[in-house]
C-alpha positions as CSV (number, residue, x, y, z in Angstrom):
1,M,77.4,90.7,129.3
2,K,74.5,92.1,126.8
3,D,72.5,92.6,130.2
4,L,75.4,94.6,132.3
5,I,75.6,96.8,128.4
6,K,72.1,97.7,128.6
7,D,72.4,97.9,132.4
8,M,75.4,100.7,131.9
9,E,73.4,102.6,129.4
10,R,70.3,102.9,130.9
11,Y,72.4,104.5,133.9
12,A,73.9,106.4,131.5
13,E,70.8,107.7,129.8
14,V,69.3,108.1,133.6
15,N,72.1,110.4,135.1
16,N,73.3,112.3,132.3
17,V,76.4,110.5,131.6
18,P,77.7,111.2,128.2
19,I,78.9,107.6,126.8
20,I,79.9,106.7,122.8
21,E,77.2,106.7,120.5
22,R,76.8,102.8,119.3
23,D,77.9,103.6,115.9
24,S,80.4,105.0,116.8
25,I,81.9,102.7,119.3
26,E,81.0,99.3,116.4
27,F,83.1,100.9,113.9
28,I,86.7,101.2,116.7
29,R,85.7,97.3,117.6
30,K,85.8,96.7,114.0
31,Y,88.7,98.7,113.2
32,I,90.1,96.8,116.4
33,E,89.4,93.7,114.7
34,L,90.7,94.1,111.1
35,N,94.0,95.1,112.6
36,N,95.0,93.5,114.8
37,V,94.8,95.5,118.3
38,K,96.2,94.9,121.4
39,K,96.9,97.5,123.3
40,I,94.7,100.6,124.0
41,L,95.0,103.8,125.8
42,E,91.6,105.5,126.3
43,L,91.5,109.3,128.0
44,G,88.0,109.3,129.4
45,T,86.5,105.9,131.2
46,A,82.9,107.8,132.3
47,I,81.2,104.4,133.7
48,G,83.5,101.9,131.5
49,Y,81.1,101.5,128.5
50,S,83.7,102.0,125.6
51,A,86.6,100.3,127.4
52,I,84.1,97.6,127.9
53,L,83.3,97.0,124.6
54,M,86.8,97.4,123.0
55,A,87.9,95.2,125.3
56,T,85.7,92.2,124.5
57,V,86.7,92.2,121.2
58,S,89.0,89.4,121.3
59,D,90.7,87.6,125.0
60,D,94.2,89.3,124.0
61,V,93.1,93.0,124.1
62,E,94.1,94.9,127.2
63,V,93.0,98.5,128.0
64,T,94.4,101.4,129.9
65,T,91.7,103.7,130.3
66,I,92.4,107.2,132.4
67,E,89.3,109.2,134.6
68,R,89.7,112.1,136.7
69,D,86.0,112.0,138.2
70,D,85.6,110.3,141.4
71,K,81.6,109.0,140.7
72,K,82.5,107.8,137.7
73,Y,85.9,105.9,138.0
74,R,84.1,104.1,141.2
75,E,81.0,103.1,139.3
76,A,83.7,102.1,136.0
77,V,85.4,100.1,138.3
78,K,82.1,98.2,139.5
79,N,80.9,97.5,136.0
80,V,84.5,96.3,134.6
81,N,84.9,93.8,138.0
82,A,81.0,92.9,137.3
83,C,82.4,91.9,133.7
84,G,85.1,89.8,134.5
85,L,87.4,92.1,132.5
86,D,89.6,94.0,135.6
87,K,92.8,91.9,134.5
88,R,92.6,93.4,131.0
89,I,91.2,96.8,131.8
90,E,93.3,99.3,134.3
91,I,91.5,102.6,135.2
92,V,93.6,105.6,136.5
93,F,92.1,107.7,138.9
94,N,93.7,110.9,137.1
95,D,93.8,114.0,135.2
96,A,94.9,113.0,131.7
97,L,97.5,115.8,131.4
98,D,99.2,114.6,134.8
99,V,99.6,110.8,133.9
100,N,103.4,109.4,133.0
101,L,102.8,106.5,131.0
102,A,106.8,106.0,130.4
103,G,107.4,102.9,129.0
104,H,104.3,102.1,127.8
105,K,103.3,101.7,124.1
106,Y,99.8,101.5,122.4
107,D,98.4,100.4,118.9
108,L,95.4,102.4,119.5
109,I,94.8,105.6,121.7
110,F,91.4,106.6,121.8
111,I,90.7,110.2,122.7
112,D,87.2,110.5,124.7
113,A,87.9,112.8,127.4
114,A,87.8,116.9,127.5
115,K,86.9,118.5,124.4
116,G,88.8,121.5,125.3
117,Q,91.9,119.9,125.4
118,Y,91.8,117.4,122.4
119,I,95.3,119.3,121.0
120,K,97.2,119.0,124.3
121,F,95.6,115.4,124.9
122,F,97.0,114.7,120.8
123,E,100.2,115.9,121.5
124,K,101.1,114.5,125.1
125,F,99.9,111.0,123.8
126,E,101.4,110.4,120.4
127,N,104.4,110.1,122.1
128,Y,102.8,106.6,123.2
129,L,101.7,105.8,119.9
130,N,103.2,102.3,118.2
131,P,104.7,102.2,114.9
132,G,101.3,101.6,113.0
133,G,99.3,102.8,115.8
134,V,96.5,104.9,115.0
135,I,94.7,107.8,117.2
136,I,90.6,108.4,117.1
137,T,89.1,111.1,118.6
138,D,85.1,111.3,119.4
139,N,82.5,114.0,119.1
140,I,84.1,115.5,116.0
141,K,80.8,117.2,115.6
142,F,79.7,118.1,118.9
143,H,76.2,116.9,118.7
144,G,75.9,118.8,115.0
145,L,77.0,121.9,117.0
146,V,80.5,122.2,114.9
147,E,78.5,122.9,111.4
148,N,76.1,124.4,113.0
149,K,77.7,127.5,115.2
150,D,74.7,129.9,114.7
151,K,72.4,127.9,116.7
152,I,74.6,128.2,120.1
153,E,73.6,130.5,122.7
154,S,75.8,129.6,125.4
155,K,79.3,130.8,125.9
156,N,80.5,128.0,127.2
157,V,79.2,125.9,124.6
158,L,80.4,128.2,122.0
159,G,83.8,128.2,123.5
160,L,84.0,124.4,123.5
161,V,83.1,124.1,119.7
162,T,85.5,126.7,119.2
163,K,88.2,124.6,120.5
164,I,87.0,121.4,118.7
165,E,87.2,123.4,115.4
166,K,90.6,124.4,116.2
167,Y,91.5,120.7,116.5
168,I,90.0,120.1,113.7
169,E,92.1,122.4,111.7
170,F,95.1,121.2,114.4
171,L,94.8,117.6,112.8
172,K,94.2,118.7,109.2
173,E,97.5,120.8,109.1
174,N,99.3,118.7,110.8
175,D,102.5,117.6,108.5
176,E,103.1,114.0,110.5
177,Y,99.8,113.0,110.3
178,T,97.4,111.9,107.9
179,T,94.0,112.1,109.2
180,K,90.5,110.6,108.3
181,F,87.1,112.4,109.4
182,Y,84.3,110.4,109.8
183,D,80.2,111.0,109.8
184,I,79.6,108.4,112.1
185,G,77.6,108.7,115.7
186,D,78.6,112.2,116.5
187,G,82.0,112.3,114.5
188,L,85.5,110.5,114.5
189,S,88.7,111.4,113.4
190,V,91.0,108.9,112.7
191,S,94.8,110.0,112.8
192,F,98.2,107.8,111.6
193,R,101.3,108.5,110.8
194,K,102.1,109.2,107.3
195,N,105.4,106.6,107.3
196,D,102.2,104.6,108.0
197,E,100.0,105.0,105.2
198,K,100.0,100.8,105.4
199,I,97.0,100.9,107.5
200,K,94.4,100.1,105.3
201,N,91.1,98.3,107.2
202,I,89.8,101.5,108.2
203,D,86.9,102.3,105.7
């Protein structure tokens, strides 16, 4: 397993595939373990790196992960099969905003897909959150550019960073959720319903 993870890290670097930073996935793995998380929904599979690392926290963790890019989807299927996790990781080939998960509920929803759609993702998928569940979002700092907008030269990147800023404001102003922000990896947000404040195993 360790060799496969290292191979995936190398593949991501060579092929310029963004995968979650190690500090961030370790934070999430710890959260899964401490809070007895069993059902996970991930938006943005990429090559299956984070899904595999989340699923291997415990033998009874199940992950549903959604990917819209054909090449990444096929690479993820290959990696999940190589780990022997195809029974516990379901990869859905589709745009997350088009997926219907009626009847399913999750303990943890991990948002790591198109940055410009974060608010839409949150608003759609919060409906699939179990009581006591949590929504974790990656790339809140976006390579440090959210705090250094004056250094951005690309209009497209500036547009993305502006959307991430709007998402951060959306989280802060959301009356139904408490959100904690963590300066880990590329920045993480952890959101849970205000009536679920009993969750203590986050820090």
